[in-house]
Backbone bond lengths (Angstrom), bond angles and torsions (degrees), N, CA, C in turn:
res aa  C-N    CA-C-N  psi(-1)  N-CA   C-N-CA  omega(-1)  CA-C   N-CA-C  phi
1 M - - - 1.464 - - 1.517 109.32 -
2 D 1.342 117.29 137.91 1.452 121.59 179.92 1.506 110.30 -113.04
3 S 1.319 116.15 138.48 1.450 120.70 173.46 1.514 108.68 -82.59
4 R 1.326 116.96 179.30 1.459 120.92 -179.87 1.520 111.68 -65.27
5 L 1.335 116.95 -23.36 1.454 120.65 -179.79 1.528 111.24 -86.10
6 N 1.325 116.52 6.03 1.457 122.52 178.68 1.524 111.66 62.57
7 I 1.322 115.46 36.46 1.459 121.65 175.74 1.524 107.85 -97.29
8 A 1.330 116.44 129.22 1.462 119.86 179.85 1.524 109.83 -67.95
9 V 1.315 115.42 126.21 1.461 121.57 -176.82 1.518 109.40 -126.82
10 D 1.324 115.63 131.83 1.460 120.88 175.93 1.523 109.54 -95.14
11 C 1.318 115.52 144.65 1.463 120.59 -178.04 1.517 109.74 -124.95
12 A 1.332 115.38 130.68 1.461 121.36 175.36 1.521 108.75 -121.61
13 F 1.319 116.64 148.61 1.459 121.69 -178.80 1.526 109.44 -106.95
14 I 1.338 115.30 126.46 1.451 123.14 -175.00 1.529 109.66 -116.43
15 C 1.322 116.11 142.25 1.464 121.49 177.87 1.522 110.30 -108.72
16 E 1.337 116.53 123.19 1.462 121.88 173.97 1.533 108.54 -103.84
17 P 1.325 117.73 120.83 1.468 120.00 -176.41 1.518 113.10 -75.48
18 V 1.320 115.01 152.41 1.463 123.64 176.02 1.525 106.76 -124.57
19 Y 1.340 116.37 116.58 1.466 121.31 -176.23 1.523 111.21 -107.23
20 Q 1.336 115.51 138.54 1.455 121.98 179.61 1.531 110.89 -74.81
21 H 1.332 115.30 167.76 1.464 120.56 -179.69 1.523 112.51 -64.63
22 N 1.339 116.85 -19.73 1.465 120.18 176.21 1.527 112.18 -92.69
23 G 1.333 116.24 8.26 1.453 121.60 176.50 1.505 115.61 90.83
24 K 1.325 118.56 -10.82 1.468 121.06 -177.11 1.525 111.65 -78.58
25 L 1.320 115.63 143.34 1.462 121.21 176.48 1.520 109.82 -68.66
26 L 1.313 116.62 122.40 1.468 122.32 179.69 1.512 111.47 -95.49
27 A 1.332 115.88 -44.87 1.460 120.04 -169.42 1.516 110.36 -160.55
28 V 1.315 115.02 169.54 1.464 121.23 166.56 1.520 107.49 -130.80
29 E 1.318 115.42 145.36 1.456 120.84 173.76 1.518 108.20 -100.44
30 L 1.331 116.43 129.39 1.458 121.19 179.52 1.527 109.28 -89.22
31 L 1.320 115.86 122.73 1.456 122.22 -179.45 1.520 109.95 -121.90
32 S 1.313 116.12 152.10 1.462 121.82 177.77 1.520 109.80 -103.47
33 R 1.318 115.99 138.83 1.460 121.70 175.37 1.525 108.28 -124.10
34 F 1.320 115.91 129.40 1.458 121.37 -175.48 1.519 110.90 -111.89
35 T 1.332 116.20 137.33 1.458 122.19 177.70 1.519 109.19 -137.42
36 T 1.321 115.58 159.39 1.463 120.89 176.94 1.514 109.24 -150.76
37 T 1.313 116.09 150.12 1.458 121.20 175.17 1.522 110.72 -95.60
38 S 1.339 116.74 1.63 1.468 120.86 -176.86 1.516 112.21 -73.43
39 F 1.341 117.28 -29.10 1.459 120.95 175.76 1.523 108.86 -153.77
40 K 1.321 116.31 162.92 1.462 121.01 -171.12 1.522 113.97 -84.84
41 S 1.326 117.58 -22.07 1.459 120.11 -176.57 1.529 110.66 -63.96
42 P 1.316 118.31 144.08 1.468 121.24 178.64 1.527 111.18 -67.52
43 I 1.318 116.10 152.04 1.453 121.28 175.76 1.526 107.64 -98.05
44 Y 1.327 116.32 118.82 1.461 120.71 179.36 1.522 108.70 -82.88
45 T 1.327 115.34 120.63 1.458 121.39 -169.52 1.525 112.81 -56.49
46 E 1.323 117.81 -51.45 1.463 120.79 -175.25 1.522 111.03 -62.37
47 R 1.322 116.41 -42.42 1.456 120.51 179.70 1.524 111.20 -65.38
48 F 1.332 115.96 -40.89 1.455 120.58 -179.65 1.528 110.94 -65.95
49 L 1.335 116.64 -45.63 1.461 120.30 179.62 1.525 111.61 -61.18
50 H 1.322 115.73 -36.97 1.468 120.47 -179.52 1.526 111.21 -62.30
51 Q 1.326 117.37 -27.58 1.459 121.63 -177.71 1.523 112.75 -84.22
52 L 1.320 117.61 -13.26 1.461 120.92 -178.73 1.523 110.35 -78.71
53 N 1.336 116.12 145.89 1.464 118.98 176.28 1.535 109.49 -82.13
54 A 1.319 115.34 170.88 1.468 120.64 -174.41 1.525 111.96 -61.09
55 Q 1.336 116.65 -37.58 1.462 119.98 -179.33 1.535 111.37 -64.22
56 T 1.328 116.49 -42.39 1.459 120.50 179.85 1.522 111.05 -68.56
57 K 1.337 116.33 -37.78 1.470 119.46 176.96 1.528 110.86 -63.45
58 A 1.328 116.24 -37.82 1.467 119.91 178.02 1.526 110.79 -64.35
59 K 1.333 116.28 -38.56 1.463 120.65 177.09 1.524 110.87 -64.56
60 L 1.329 115.80 -39.91 1.460 120.58 177.76 1.522 110.50 -62.49
61 L 1.323 116.71 -45.01 1.467 121.12 178.83 1.518 110.99 -60.83
62 H 1.324 115.81 -43.30 1.468 120.20 178.87 1.525 110.73 -61.68
63 A 1.336 116.19 -41.83 1.468 120.58 178.70 1.529 110.88 -63.92
64 Q 1.328 116.63 -40.82 1.461 120.80 177.29 1.531 110.63 -58.72
65 L 1.318 115.21 -48.73 1.462 120.32 -176.45 1.524 111.37 -64.54
66 C 1.316 117.17 -37.87 1.468 120.40 178.16 1.527 111.31 -64.41
67 E 1.326 116.22 -39.70 1.467 119.95 178.68 1.529 110.80 -69.40
68 V 1.327 116.41 -38.51 1.466 119.51 177.16 1.529 110.24 -63.84
69 K 1.320 116.37 -37.97 1.462 121.34 179.48 1.532 110.92 -54.77
70 N 1.335 115.46 -36.30 1.470 119.90 179.76 1.526 112.40 -67.19
71 Q 1.326 116.56 -20.21 1.466 121.10 -177.65 1.531 112.52 -110.55
72 Q 1.322 117.59 7.16 1.462 120.60 -169.86 1.532 113.28 -62.03
73 K 1.313 117.72 -29.57 1.467 120.04 -178.70 1.521 110.76 -57.40
74 W 1.341 117.04 -42.08 1.464 120.86 -179.10 1.521 111.34 -65.48
75 F 1.333 116.70 -43.88 1.471 120.43 -179.87 1.532 111.09 -62.95
76 I 1.313 116.05 -41.91 1.463 120.33 -178.86 1.523 110.77 -69.12
77 E 1.320 116.29 -45.42 1.469 121.33 -176.82 1.526 111.67 -62.02
78 H 1.337 116.69 -38.76 1.460 120.22 -175.82 1.533 112.93 -101.20
79 Q 1.329 116.23 1.80 1.472 121.89 178.76 1.533 111.57 55.98
80 I 1.314 114.82 48.67 1.461 122.20 179.13 1.519 109.48 -102.68
81 I 1.323 116.00 135.77 1.468 122.43 177.55 1.527 109.54 -82.84
82 L 1.317 116.23 146.35 1.460 121.57 170.27 1.523 109.05 -123.47
83 S 1.322 116.30 125.31 1.463 119.91 178.70 1.523 110.46 -105.24
84 I 1.319 115.64 139.90 1.463 122.90 179.07 1.524 108.48 -125.59
85 N 1.319 116.00 128.98 1.459 120.80 179.94 1.521 111.42 -73.11
86 I 1.328 115.86 134.57 1.460 119.55 171.71 1.528 108.91 -131.90
87 D 1.329 114.73 145.87 1.460 119.99 174.35 1.525 108.71 -112.76
88 F 1.315 116.40 -174.02 1.467 121.22 -176.69 1.523 111.43 -57.98
89 D 1.328 117.73 -40.98 1.468 120.86 -177.41 1.520 112.21 -63.27
90 M 1.325 117.41 -27.69 1.462 120.68 -177.79 1.525 113.43 -85.10
91 T 1.324 116.96 -12.79 1.463 118.72 -176.55 1.517 112.38 -65.03
92 N 1.313 117.16 -31.90 1.464 119.11 178.06 1.518 110.68 -61.60
93 A 1.341 116.58 -38.81 1.458 120.30 179.84 1.522 111.37 -67.27
94 V 1.335 117.92 -44.08 1.472 119.57 -175.89 1.526 111.64 -73.73
95 L 1.326 116.94 -16.83 1.468 119.87 179.10 1.529 112.92 -102.33
96 N 1.349 117.42 -23.68 1.462 118.96 -170.83 1.520 115.55 -130.14
97 D 1.316 119.25 -16.99 1.461 121.46 -179.11 1.534 108.82 -84.15
98 D 1.316 116.61 115.15 1.467 120.65 -174.02 1.531 112.67 -60.31
99 D 1.336 117.09 -38.13 1.461 119.94 -179.21 1.526 111.08 -67.10
100 V 1.326 116.07 -44.05 1.464 120.78 179.12 1.523 110.48 -64.70
101 I 1.320 116.36 -44.61 1.469 121.00 179.08 1.525 111.08 -60.10
102 S 1.330 116.09 -43.85 1.464 120.76 179.84 1.527 111.43 -62.06
103 L 1.330 116.43 -42.35 1.462 120.19 179.10 1.529 110.95 -64.87
104 L 1.318 116.85 -44.91 1.461 120.36 179.74 1.529 111.39 -63.91
105 D 1.318 116.49 -42.13 1.469 120.26 -179.64 1.534 111.63 -64.42
106 S 1.333 116.37 -28.61 1.467 120.20 -178.24 1.529 112.71 -82.93
107 M 1.345 116.45 -8.32 1.471 120.39 -177.72 1.528 109.88 -131.18
108 P 1.328 117.21 76.72 1.472 120.94 -175.18 1.524 114.33 -67.27
109 F 1.335 117.68 -6.70 1.469 120.17 176.86 1.528 111.73 -79.38
110 I 1.327 118.16 -5.21 1.462 122.23 -179.51 1.525 110.73 -83.95
111 R 1.311 116.29 138.01 1.461 123.76 172.39 1.524 108.48 -117.97
112 L 1.308 116.12 138.19 1.460 120.92 176.32 1.523 108.68 -90.14
113 E 1.305 115.93 120.84 1.462 121.85 -175.91 1.530 108.83 -97.66
114 I 1.321 115.88 111.78 1.465 121.55 -175.77 1.523 109.33 -79.08
115 M 1.319 115.90 122.50 1.461 121.33 -177.81 1.522 110.50 -75.85
116 E 1.341 116.12 153.78 1.464 120.52 -175.75 1.523 112.55 -66.65
117 S 1.344 117.15 -15.57 1.468 120.67 178.52 1.521 112.51 -81.41
118 F 1.328 116.81 -3.33 1.470 121.03 179.96 1.533 108.95 -58.27
119 P 1.340 117.77 133.57 1.469 120.00 -173.22 1.526 113.62 -66.97
120 N 1.322 114.65 140.95 1.471 123.29 171.47 1.529 113.72 59.97
121 L 1.328 116.60 35.95 1.459 119.12 175.63 1.523 111.22 -60.15
122 G 1.319 115.48 -30.32 1.457 120.43 -179.67 1.515 113.91 -64.84
123 D 1.339 117.02 -13.34 1.469 120.36 177.19 1.522 111.65 -74.07
124 G 1.321 115.82 -13.56 1.465 119.92 177.36 1.506 112.93 56.49
125 A 1.321 116.45 -127.53 1.465 122.06 -176.54 1.521 113.07 -65.86
126 E 1.338 116.67 -14.24 1.469 120.69 179.33 1.525 112.39 -86.04
127 N 1.315 117.99 -4.01 1.459 121.65 -179.94 1.525 109.02 -75.81
128 A 1.326 116.22 106.32 1.466 121.46 -172.83 1.526 112.34 -64.11
129 L 1.328 117.24 -38.70 1.456 120.18 -178.51 1.530 111.28 -68.67
130 L 1.315 116.08 -42.71 1.467 119.49 175.98 1.525 111.55 -61.60
131 S 1.326 115.56 -40.12 1.462 120.50 178.27 1.522 111.05 -60.11
132 K 1.323 115.28 -41.67 1.466 120.82 179.50 1.522 110.97 -64.45
133 L 1.333 116.07 -42.25 1.463 120.68 178.69 1.523 110.97 -65.06
134 A 1.336 116.17 -43.21 1.461 121.12 -176.11 1.529 112.51 -66.07
135 K 1.325 116.74 -28.00 1.458 120.27 179.14 1.526 111.25 -71.34
136 R 1.335 115.77 -23.79 1.462 119.79 -175.92 1.526 113.45 -104.69
137 Y 1.339 116.45 -32.56 1.460 120.61 -173.30 1.530 112.01 -130.55
138 S 1.331 114.87 160.54 1.466 120.64 171.41 1.525 108.27 -85.09
139 L 1.338 116.26 127.04 1.465 121.22 -172.92 1.523 111.86 -113.42
140 W 1.324 114.57 145.33 1.460 122.54 168.44 1.524 107.82 -116.97
141 L 1.319 116.57 148.53 1.463 121.88 176.77 1.519 109.34 -104.16
142 D 1.320 116.14 122.43 1.462 121.85 -176.89 1.527 111.22 -94.54
143 D 1.323 115.72 152.58 1.478 123.06 168.85 1.533 113.72 56.76
144 F 1.325 117.27 42.15 1.463 119.01 175.71 1.525 109.49 -59.99
145 G 1.330 115.10 134.85 1.457 120.14 -178.90 1.501 114.23 98.95
146 S 1.344 116.84 -3.39 1.459 120.53 175.97 1.521 108.84 -121.28
147 G 1.295 117.18 143.11 1.464 120.38 174.65 1.512 112.76 55.71
148 N 1.335 115.49 -123.91 1.461 121.51 -172.74 1.526 113.69 -90.09
149 A 1.325 116.81 -8.09 1.462 119.37 -173.76 1.528 110.35 -82.90
150 H 1.328 116.18 90.12 1.457 119.57 -177.91 1.525 111.79 -128.07
151 L 1.315 116.79 -167.31 1.456 122.16 -167.49 1.525 113.77 -62.15
152 A 1.325 117.15 -34.09 1.466 119.33 -179.58 1.530 110.69 -60.66
153 A 1.333 116.12 -37.82 1.458 119.99 177.83 1.529 110.49 -71.20
154 A 1.323 116.20 -46.10 1.469 120.39 -176.96 1.522 112.11 -62.80
155 S 1.326 116.70 -33.76 1.469 121.04 -176.62 1.520 112.98 -89.96
156 S 1.326 117.17 6.37 1.467 121.21 -176.40 1.522 112.92 -69.99
157 G 1.331 116.97 -20.61 1.458 120.33 -174.93 1.510 113.52 86.94
158 F 1.334 117.17 0.17 1.461 121.69 -177.64 1.525 112.75 -83.79
159 F 1.345 116.71 -19.24 1.466 119.05 -167.46 1.524 112.93 -110.94
160 E 1.315 114.50 128.00 1.463 122.31 176.93 1.532 110.38 -73.09
161 C 1.333 115.95 -30.79 1.458 121.96 -176.40 1.521 109.92 -144.19
162 V 1.334 116.40 144.34 1.458 121.59 174.32 1.526 107.96 -120.64
163 K 1.338 115.52 129.91 1.463 121.23 179.14 1.528 108.55 -106.64
164 I 1.319 116.22 123.14 1.465 121.55 -178.56 1.525 109.46 -83.06
165 D 1.326 115.13 129.18 1.460 122.70 -177.31 1.530 111.47 -58.59
166 K 1.323 115.91 141.33 1.470 119.85 -175.85 1.527 112.66 -64.05
167 H 1.325 117.78 -37.93 1.469 119.70 -179.22 1.528 110.76 -67.98
168 F 1.326 115.86 -38.02 1.469 120.57 175.53 1.524 109.63 -62.37
169 Y 1.324 115.30 -44.22 1.470 119.84 179.17 1.528 110.65 -61.99
170 W 1.312 117.79 -47.80 1.464 120.52 -177.66 1.529 111.33 -61.71
171 Q 1.325 116.34 -33.61 1.468 119.89 -178.30 1.535 111.99 -75.02
172 W 1.334 116.34 -39.08 1.466 119.89 -169.71 1.527 114.71 -110.02
173 A 1.312 118.16 -2.16 1.467 120.88 -177.65 1.520 111.65 -53.53
174 G 1.329 116.07 135.17 1.458 121.19 178.07 1.512 114.96 87.19
175 S 1.323 116.50 -6.38 1.463 120.00 -179.41 1.526 111.01 -90.20
176 V 1.312 115.70 158.38 1.462 120.95 175.25 1.523 109.81 -62.08
177 T 1.322 116.55 -36.26 1.469 121.57 178.62 1.516 110.84 -57.62
178 F 1.329 116.53 -46.33 1.467 120.45 -178.83 1.522 110.77 -66.41
179 D 1.322 116.80 -45.77 1.469 120.21 -179.49 1.521 111.35 -60.15
180 N 1.323 116.54 -42.52 1.469 120.87 179.51 1.524 111.22 -66.56
181 L 1.334 116.00 -36.08 1.458 119.74 178.75 1.525 110.67 -63.47
182 V 1.319 116.72 -45.28 1.468 120.68 179.07 1.532 109.95 -58.36
183 T 1.321 116.12 -44.99 1.472 120.70 179.04 1.519 111.16 -59.90
184 R 1.316 116.19 -42.57 1.467 120.15 -178.27 1.524 111.74 -69.90
185 L 1.321 117.06 -41.96 1.457 120.27 -179.73 1.525 111.23 -62.59
186 R 1.317 116.95 -34.44 1.460 120.32 -179.25 1.523 112.05 -67.23
187 E 1.330 117.31 -15.32 1.459 121.20 175.34 1.529 110.97 -76.62
188 Y 1.329 116.81 -21.02 1.458 121.11 -172.82 1.525 114.02 -103.04
189 C 1.324 118.16 -15.12 1.456 119.29 -173.67 1.523 110.74 -147.98
190 Q 1.321 116.23 170.16 1.464 121.07 -177.66 1.527 111.91 -76.78
191 N 1.328 116.15 -35.22 1.468 120.13 -175.79 1.517 111.31 -138.36
192 V 1.325 115.54 140.07 1.465 122.51 169.69 1.526 107.20 -113.38
193 V 1.323 115.73 123.12 1.460 122.07 179.70 1.518 108.57 -113.55
194 V 1.313 117.49 137.26 1.463 121.67 175.72 1.517 109.04 -108.16
195 E 1.334 115.79 126.90 1.455 122.24 176.87 1.530 109.98 -91.21
196 G 1.328 115.86 159.49 1.462 120.13 175.42 1.517 114.47 86.52
197 V 1.325 117.30 20.85 1.470 120.80 179.84 1.531 108.56 -81.16
198 E 1.333 115.86 119.06 1.461 120.92 -172.35 1.521 114.05 -117.01
199 T 1.322 117.51 -15.80 1.470 120.28 -177.98 1.529 110.90 -132.27
200 H 1.311 114.90 158.63 1.467 119.62 177.27 1.522 111.13 -65.16
201 L 1.323 116.87 -34.39 1.458 120.56 177.81 1.525 110.67 -60.81
202 Q 1.330 117.14 -43.95 1.461 120.75 177.45 1.526 110.63 -60.64
203 Y 1.323 116.23 -42.69 1.460 121.03 178.62 1.535 110.35 -57.21
204 C 1.320 116.79 -47.44 1.465 121.11 -178.50 1.527 111.85 -65.37
205 Q 1.323 116.63 -42.25 1.463 120.51 -179.68 1.522 111.06 -63.39
206 L 1.326 117.04 -40.72 1.461 120.66 179.49 1.530 111.15 -69.20
207 A 1.317 116.90 -39.69 1.465 120.29 176.71 1.525 110.54 -60.64
208 D 1.324 116.82 -37.96 1.467 121.65 -177.33 1.529 112.84 -67.72
209 I 1.343 118.05 -25.99 1.469 119.21 -179.12 1.531 112.10 -98.30
210 G 1.329 116.55 8.30 1.456 119.53 173.26 1.510 116.68 96.25
211 V 1.337 117.57 11.16 1.465 119.75 175.09 1.525 108.09 -67.53
212 D 1.325 115.85 134.04 1.465 120.00 -174.06 1.520 113.07 -75.48
213 A 1.341 117.06 -38.12 1.462 119.66 -176.09 1.523 110.32 -156.82
214 M 1.331 115.40 161.12 1.453 122.15 -174.54 1.525 111.11 -132.36
215 Q 1.333 114.55 152.26 1.458 121.91 179.73 1.525 108.15 -142.35
216 G 1.325 117.11 143.50 1.456 119.13 177.97 1.518 112.17 157.70
217 Y 1.327 115.65 -171.72 1.461 121.18 -174.44 1.528 113.30 -69.14
218 L 1.326 117.67 -10.97 1.459 119.86 173.82 1.522 110.68 -60.14
219 F 1.327 116.18 -28.82 1.464 122.22 -176.31 1.532 109.13 -111.49
220 S 1.308 116.98 130.63 1.467 121.55 -177.02 1.523 111.34 -73.49
221 S 1.336 116.08 136.38 1.461 121.85 175.00 1.524 108.96 -88.66
222 C 1.336 115.59 173.02 1.469 119.60 179.72 1.524 109.27 -155.20
223 P 1.331 117.35 159.99 1.469 119.75 173.62 1.528 110.15 -62.36
224 L 1.327 116.31 150.62 1.467 120.53 -178.89 1.520 111.88 -55.51
225 E 1.329 117.12 -39.83 1.467 119.40 -177.22 1.528 112.46 -68.33
226 E 1.338 117.29 -11.67 1.466 120.73 177.67 1.524 112.03 -110.71
227 V 1.320 116.90 18.28 1.468 120.29 -174.75 1.526 112.26 -60.51
228 S 1.311 117.24 -28.39 1.469 119.98 -179.63 1.524 112.38 -67.40
229 H 1.347 116.86 -11.91 1.468 120.65 179.29 1.526 112.07 -88.18
230 L 1.325 117.64 -7.66 1.461 119.62 179.67 1.532 110.26 -63.25
231 P 1.331 117.70 137.80 1.465 119.72 175.68 1.524 110.40 -63.03
232 M 1.306 116.50 135.38 1.462 120.84 178.19 1.527 111.46 -77.40
233 Q 1.322 116.02 -11.43 1.458 121.37 -177.67 1.523 109.14 -139.20
234 Y 1.349 115.97 133.05 1.463 120.41 171.19 1.524 107.10 -74.25
235 G 1.320 116.51 112.97 1.451 121.56 -166.51 1.512 116.37 -65.46
236 H 1.331 118.36 -21.22 1.464 120.24 -173.98 1.525 112.91 -106.56
237 F 1.332 117.92 14.15 1.466 120.21 -170.68 1.527 113.00 -59.70
238 N 1.338 117.09 -30.19 1.475 119.90 -175.62 1.524 113.22 -98.44
239 I 1.329 117.19 9.92 1.470 121.18 177.85 1.511 109.59 -90.04
240 R 1.307 117.92 125.60 1.472 122.38 -177.79 1.513 110.41 -120.33
C-alpha cells in the first residue's frame, strides 16, 4: 500500500479479543497496523487512515475481507463475531462495490463497526445513510462517549452493540453516571462492550454492573492468521 507521499507501507491485520462477563470469547475486532522502512518514526493508524482517499480505503477494506475469508472456518465453527471498522468513505464500498458486498454476504459473522467520526451520528434514527446500512448489515457503534458517538445514535435502533470509549470509561468508571449509562444502553442494544479494560479488577467491576463484554490490554491480541490460537475462555473470570 502506498501513501500519498509514495512511501511504501506494509499493512498487518491484528485481532483484539472481546470477552464476555462469563469469560467466553464473544468477538474479535480487526485492526490494521502500518509500518515502513522508509523512516523510523511509528505510523499512527488513525492519522494514516485519515490521509487515505476513499478509493484506497475501499482497497484496504477489500484486503481485510479477503484475509478474513481465509480464516472464516474458525469463526463459523466457534460462532465468534468479527468486527471491522468503517468510516464514511468506506460506506460507498459496502453499499455499491459488488466484490465487497459479495464478501460481506458470504461471511454473516462480520459486524460493521461505525466509527465515531461518521457524519451526523447525532441525527440518530433520522440519519438516512445509517438507516440504509442498518437495513443491509449488522452494525456496532464504536467509541461511545467520544466525539459524535452519543445517546441519539445509540438509541436509534440501528446498532446491535455499543462499545464505550476507553477514555470515557477511565474518566467515569465507578460513578453513578457510568452505571446508569450502562443500564440505559442495554435497553437499546443486545450488547454493551467497554474498551480500555487493563486489569482483572476492572473486568470484575464491569461484570458486576451488567456490562456484557470487555476489551483492552488485559487480553492479548494476535495477528489475524493466528486467530485460532486465541483462548476461547478468559481463564481468570471467576477469580474474585
